[in-house]
C-alpha positions in Angstrom: 30.9 7.5 22.1 33.4 8.8 19.5 34.1 6.6 16.6 37.2 7.0 14.4 36.8 7.1 10.6 39.1 4.7 9.0 41.7 6.8 7.1 43.2 4.0 4.9 40.6 3.1 2.3 40.9 1.7 -1.2 38.5 1.6 -4.1 36.8 -1.7 -4.7 34.4 -3.2 -7.2 31.5 -3.6 -4.8 28.4 -1.6 -5.9 27.2 -0.9 -2.3 30.6 -0.4 -0.8 32.8 1.7 -3.1 35.7 1.7 -0.6 37.1 -0.7 2.0 40.1 -0.7 4.4 43.3 -1.4 2.5 44.0 -4.7 4.3 40.4 -6.1 3.8 39.8 -8.6 1.1 36.7 -9.2 -1.0 35.6 -12.8 -1.6 32.4 -14.4 -3.0 30.0 -15.6 -0.3 30.5 -19.2 -1.5 34.1 -19.1 -0.3 33.0 -18.9 3.3 29.5 -20.5 3.2 27.9 -23.6 1.7 24.3 -24.0 0.9 22.6 -27.0 2.4 19.1 -28.3 1.9 18.3 -31.2 4.3 14.6 -32.1 4.4 12.8 -33.2 7.5 11.9 -36.6 6.1 10.4 -38.8 8.8 9.7 -35.8 11.0 13.1 -36.2 12.7 12.7 -32.6 14.1 9.6 -31.0 15.4 11.0 -27.6 16.6 9.5 -25.2 14.0 11.2 -21.9 13.5 10.2 -18.8 11.5 12.1 -15.8 10.1 10.4 -12.7 11.4 11.2 -9.0 11.7 12.5 -9.9 15.2 14.9 -12.6 13.8 14.5 -16.4 13.8 12.0 -17.4 16.5 10.3 -20.6 17.6 6.8 -21.3 16.3 4.5 -24.0 17.8 4.3 -27.1 15.7 0.7 -27.3 16.9 -0.1 -24.1 15.0 -0.6 -25.9 11.7 -1.9 -22.9 9.8 -3.8 -25.3 7.5 -1.0 -27.8 7.2 -1.1 -31.4 8.2 1.7 -32.8 10.4 3.1 -34.8 7.4 3.5 -31.5 5.5 6.4 -30.6 7.9 8.4 -33.5 6.4 9.0 -31.2 3.4 10.5 -28.5 5.7 14.2 -27.9 5.9 16.4 -28.7 8.9 18.5 -25.8 10.1 21.3 -26.0 12.7 22.3 -23.4 15.3 24.7 -20.9 13.7 23.2 -21.2 10.2 22.0 -18.2 8.3 18.4 -18.3 6.9 17.4 -16.1 3.9 14.1 -15.2 2.5 14.8 -13.9 -1.0 11.5 -13.8 -2.8 9.3 -10.7 -3.4 12.4 -8.6 -2.9 10.6 -5.3 -3.6 8.6 -5.8 -0.5 10.6 -3.6 1.9 8.6 -4.7 5.0 9.6 -8.4 4.9 12.6 -9.8 6.9 15.4 -11.1 4.6 18.0 -12.7 6.8 18.3 -14.3 10.3 20.8 -16.0 12.4 19.4 -19.4 13.5 19.7 -19.7 17.3 18.9 -23.5 17.7 18.2 -26.6 15.7 14.8 -26.6 14.0 12.8 -26.8 10.8 11.9 -23.9 8.5 9.9 -23.4 5.4 11.3 -24.9 2.2 11.2 -21.4 0.7 14.1 -20.3 2.8 17.8 -20.6 1.8 20.1 -22.2 4.3 23.8 -21.2 4.4 26.3 -22.9 6.8 29.5 -21.0 7.7 32.9 -22.5 6.8 36.3 -21.7 8.3 37.7 -18.1 8.2 34.4 -16.3 8.8 32.6 -15.1 11.9 29.0 -15.9 11.3 27.9 -12.9 13.4 30.0 -10.6 11.3 28.5 -12.1 8.1 25.0 -11.8 9.7 25.5 -8.1 10.3 26.9 -7.7 6.7 23.8 -9.2 5.2 21.6 -7.2 7.6 23.3 -4.1 6.2 22.2 -5.2 2.7 18.7 -5.6 4.1 18.5 -2.3 6.0 20.0 -0.3 3.1 17.6 -2.1 0.7 20.3 -3.6 -1.5 18.5 -6.9 -1.5 15.4 -5.1 -2.9 17.3 -4.2 -6.1 18.6 -7.7 -6.8 17.0 -10.7 -8.3 14.6 -11.0 -11.2 11.5 -12.7 -12.5 7.8 -12.0 -11.8 8.3 -12.4 -8.0 11.7 -10.6 -8.0 13.6 -13.5 -6.6 17.3 -13.9 -5.8 18.4 -17.5 -6.4 20.7 -19.4 -4.1 23.5 -19.5 -6.7 23.3 -15.7 -7.1 23.4 -15.3 -3.4 26.6 -17.4 -3.2 28.3 -15.2 -5.8 27.6 -11.9 -4.0 30.8 -10.0 -2.8 31.6 -10.4 0.9 34.2 -8.0 2.5 36.6 -10.0 4.7 38.5 -8.2 7.5 40.8 -10.1 9.9 39.2 -12.6 12.3 40.0 -10.2 15.2 38.2 -7.3 13.4 35.2 -9.6 12.4 34.6 -10.4 16.1 35.1 -6.8 17.2 32.6 -5.5 14.6 30.1 -8.2 15.6 30.5 -7.5 19.3 30.2 -3.7 18.7 27.0 -4.1 16.6 25.5 -6.5 19.0 25.8 -4.0 21.8 25.0 -0.8 19.9 22.0 -2.0 18.0 20.6 -3.4 21.3 20.8 0.1 22.7 19.1 1.6 19.7 16.4 -1.2 19.7 15.8 -0.5 23.4 15.3 3.2 22.7 12.9 2.4 19.8 10.9 0.1 22.0 10.6 2.9 24.6 9.3 5.2 21.9 6.8 2.6 20.6 5.6 2.2 24.2 5.3 6.0 24.5 3.1 6.0 21.4 0.9 3.4 23.0 0.6 5.4 26.2 -0.2 8.6 24.3 -3.0 6.8 22.5 -4.4 5.4 25.8 -4.2 8.9 27.4 -5.9 10.5 24.4 -8.7 8.0 24.5 -9.1 8.4 28.3 -9.2 12.2 28.2 -11.7 12.3 25.3 -13.9 9.6 27.0 -14.0 11.7 30.2 -14.8 14.9 28.3 -17.8 13.4 26.4 -19.2 11.6 29.5 -18.3 13.9 32.4 -18.0 17.3 30.7 -15.3 19.9 31.2 -16.4 21.2 34.6 -15.0 19.0 37.3 -17.3 20.6 39.9 -20.5 20.0 38.1 -23.1 17.9 40.1 -23.5 14.4 38.8 -26.4 11.9 38.6 -26.8 8.2 38.1 -28.4 7.7 34.7 -29.6 4.2 35.3 -28.0 3.2 32.0 -25.3 0.7 32.6 -22.8 1.8 30.0 -23.3 5.6 30.7 -23.1 5.3 34.5 -23.0 8.8 36.0 -23.4 12.0 34.0 -23.5 15.7 34.9 -26.9 16.3 36.5 -28.0 18.9 33.8 -27.3 16.4 30.9 -30.2 14.5 29.4 -30.3 10.9 28.5 -31.9 10.2 25.1 -32.5 7.4 22.7 -30.8 8.0 19.3 -34.3 7.6 17.8 -35.3 10.9 19.5 -32.3 12.7 18.1 -32.0 11.2 14.5 -34.2 9.8 11.8 -33.0 7.4 9.1 -32.9 8.8 5.6 -32.4 7.1 2.3 -31.9 9.8 -0.4 -30.2 8.8 -3.7 -26.8 10.0 -4.6 -25.7 11.6 -7.8 -22.7 11.8 -10.2 -21.6 15.2 -9.0 -21.2 14.1 -5.4 -18.0 12.7 -3.9 -18.1 9.2 -2.6 -17.0 9.1 1.0 -15.5 6.3 3.0 -16.0 5.4 6.7 -12.9 4.2 8.6 -13.0 2.2 11.8 -10.3 4.6 13.2 -11.0 8.0 11.6 -14.7 8.1 11.0 -16.0 9.6 7.8 -13.6 11.0 5.1 -13.9 14.5 3.9 -13.0 13.8 0.3 -13.4 11.2 -2.5 -12.8 7.6 -1.7 -10.0 5.9 -3.6 -11.0 3.6 -6.5 -9.5 0.6 -4.8 -11.6 1.1 -1.7 -15.0 1.2 -3.5 -17.4 -1.6 -2.7 -16.5 -4.6 -4.9 -19.9 -4.8 -6.6 -20.2 -1.0 -7.3 -17.9 1.1 -9.5 -17.8 4.7 -10.4 -19.2 3.9 -13.8 -22.5 2.5 -12.4 -25.6 4.5 -11.5 -24.7 6.8 -8.6 -28.4 6.6 -7.6 -27.4 3.3 -5.8 -25.5 5.4 -3.3 -27.0 7.3 -0.3 -26.8 11.0 -0.1 -25.2 12.5 3.0 -25.0 16.1 4.3 -22.9 17.8 7.0 -23.8 16.7 10.5 -25.4 13.5 9.4 -24.5 10.3 11.3 -23.6 7.3 9.0 -22.2 3.9 9.7 -21.3 0.7 7.9 -23.8 -2.0 9.1 -21.2 -4.8 9.0 -18.4 -2.9 10.7 -20.1 -0.5 13.1 -19.2 -2.7 16.0 -15.5 -2.2 15.1 -15.9 1.6 14.9 -16.9 2.2 11.3 -19.3 5.1 11.9 -18.9 8.9 12.1 -20.1 12.4 11.6 -20.3 13.7 8.1 -18.5 17.0 7.5 -19.1 17.6 3.7 -21.9 17.0 1.2 -21.4 13.7 -0.5 -22.6 10.1 -0.8 -21.8 6.8 0.9 -22.2 3.1 0.0 -25.7 1.6 -0.1 -24.4 -0.8 2.6 -24.3 2.2 5.0 -27.1 3.6 7.2 -27.6 7.4 7.1 -29.3 9.2 10.0 -30.1 12.9 10.0 -30.6 15.1 13.1 -34.2 15.8 14.2 -33.1 18.5 16.6 -30.2 20.8 17.3 -27.3 18.4 17.9 -23.6 18.2 17.2 -23.1 14.8 15.6 -19.4 15.1 16.2 -20.1 15.0 19.9 -22.3 11.9 19.6 -19.6 10.2 17.5 -17.0 10.9 20.1 -19.2 9.5 22.8 -20.0 6.4 20.8 -16.2 5.8 20.3 -15.7 5.3 24.0 -14.8 1.7 24.9 -18.1 1.1 26.8 -20.2 2.6 24.0 -18.5 0.4 21.4 -19.2 -2.6 23.5 -22.9 -1.6 23.5 -22.9 -1.2 19.8 -21.5 -4.7 19.5 -24.3 -6.0 21.8 -26.9 -4.3 19.6 -25.5 -5.9 16.4 -27.0 -9.1 15.2 -25.2 -12.1 13.7 -23.9 -15.6 14.4 -20.2 -14.7 14.4 -18.2 -11.4 14.6 -17.7 -11.3 10.8 -21.4 -11.6 10.3 -22.5 -9.0 12.8 -24.8 -6.3 11.4 -26.1 -3.2 13.1 -29.6 -2.3 11.8 -31.2 1.0 12.3 -34.1 -0.5 14.3 -31.5 -1.7 16.9 -29.1 1.2 16.7 -31.8 3.8 17.3 -32.6 2.3 20.7 -29.1 3.0 22.0 -29.1 5.7 24.8 -26.6 8.5 24.9 -25.8 11.4 27.2 -26.7 14.8 25.7 -25.5 18.1 27.2 -26.9 21.5 26.2 -25.9 22.5 22.6 -23.4 25.2 23.7 -21.6 22.7 25.9 -21.4 20.2 23.0 -19.6 22.9 21.0 -17.2 23.6 23.9 -16.4 19.9 24.4 -15.7 19.5 20.6 -13.5 22.5 20.6 -11.6 21.1 23.6 -11.2 17.7 21.9 -9.9 19.4 18.7 -7.2 21.2 20.7 -6.4 18.1 22.6 -6.1 16.1 19.3 -3.7 18.7 17.8 -1.5 18.5 20.9 -1.4 14.7 20.9 -0.8 14.7 17.1 2.2 17.0 17.6 3.6 14.7 20.3 3.0 11.7 18.2 4.8 13.2 15.2 7.8 14.0 17.3 8.0 10.5 18.7 7.6 9.0 15.2 10.3 11.3 13.9 12.6 10.1 16.7 11.8 6.4 15.8 12.7 7.2 12.1 15.9 8.9 13.1 16.9 6.0 15.4 16.2 3.5 12.6 18.3 5.5 10.1 21.1 5.7 12.7 20.9 1.9 13.2 21.1 1.3 9.5 23.9 3.7 8.9 25.9 2.3 11.9 25.6 -1.3 10.6 26.6 -0.3 7.0 29.6 1.8 8.2 30.9 -0.9 10.5 30.7 -3.9 8.2 32.4 -2.0 5.3 35.2 -0.6 7.5 34.2 3.0 7.1 34.6 3.4 10.9 37.1 1.6 13.1 35.2 0.0 16.0 38.0 -2.2 17.4 38.7 0.2 20.3 35.0 0.8 21.0 34.3 -3.0 20.9 
């Protein structure tokens, strides 16, 4: 699709739109919108709406989120065709700012409601405000501790006004073109999910079936392991590792354990340190770790907070540290324990009343059985996993770059259309 650049532009006093088409006017928002604040006294409406990154969407009135039914009497009533604004904490770039209300409902009293008057296409105005959102103009407005833009300030913002015909053409064009871009982004997001699923499946197969598809297999008799290559051994972790509790020291980096990425290979950020222990306290409270140790967070092991240590360091006293008793590649054991069936076993071995109170103690963890190939095969599998991860990471980076470019294209297209930098009437 070829879009024509508008050749007849004039300078205007709008900070985020230095030029507009010659025949466009600039009015304040209040000339075409009025602010309303009608409370839901007497619970006359029970259709609860919320402003999200996907626009204004319904929310169940039964999902009270800690509120009583009577609290909804303080909510505002919005009508279909209104614009809803959330204009607090403006420096938070990941919060939705504006939405077009699709149906009558109630919304938080923190939102600002604008109702369109004559001479304005509400969908054109919606896309204009979306341009301010996507180009982060809103984020530079407002003031106060919470960086808030007040309703009166919103009503005095400049609003470019093309002809009614152009307003409708621009709105129709952006409705269609952004839908196309959104569909492409959704496809890429789904591709990222499929890549993650494929990576997990291939790694799980490598650490439970090996790299040789023709290798004879045997039934281990262990439910979560199932069948393994016949030459692999089945061993309790207690026969492979022993628990150690050696004190840390000031000259050792404090390492973190992530539920997604295992053990870090550098110093943990200050903000991530355990609440009750700071760098200034005695490092003897920490536990020393060495390369090839296996360590885990007792409270979050069931979520995946465990891993193989790659550098000398120390970890929180809330962690368990296990050291190999024999020749073993702990990275291989970690990869096997990260398979879905193994993580479910870890959860079963953890003790606690609720998920948030589950703890995995060494006495239970050491009883977990794992599949152990010969050492040279462990090394080969880890090398294969490393190559596989690099390939998947490259694909993931390409897909993420495409999503970023599509988002930039969407933002630029909206901004160009609502300020008349491109003439979309023929395309619309």
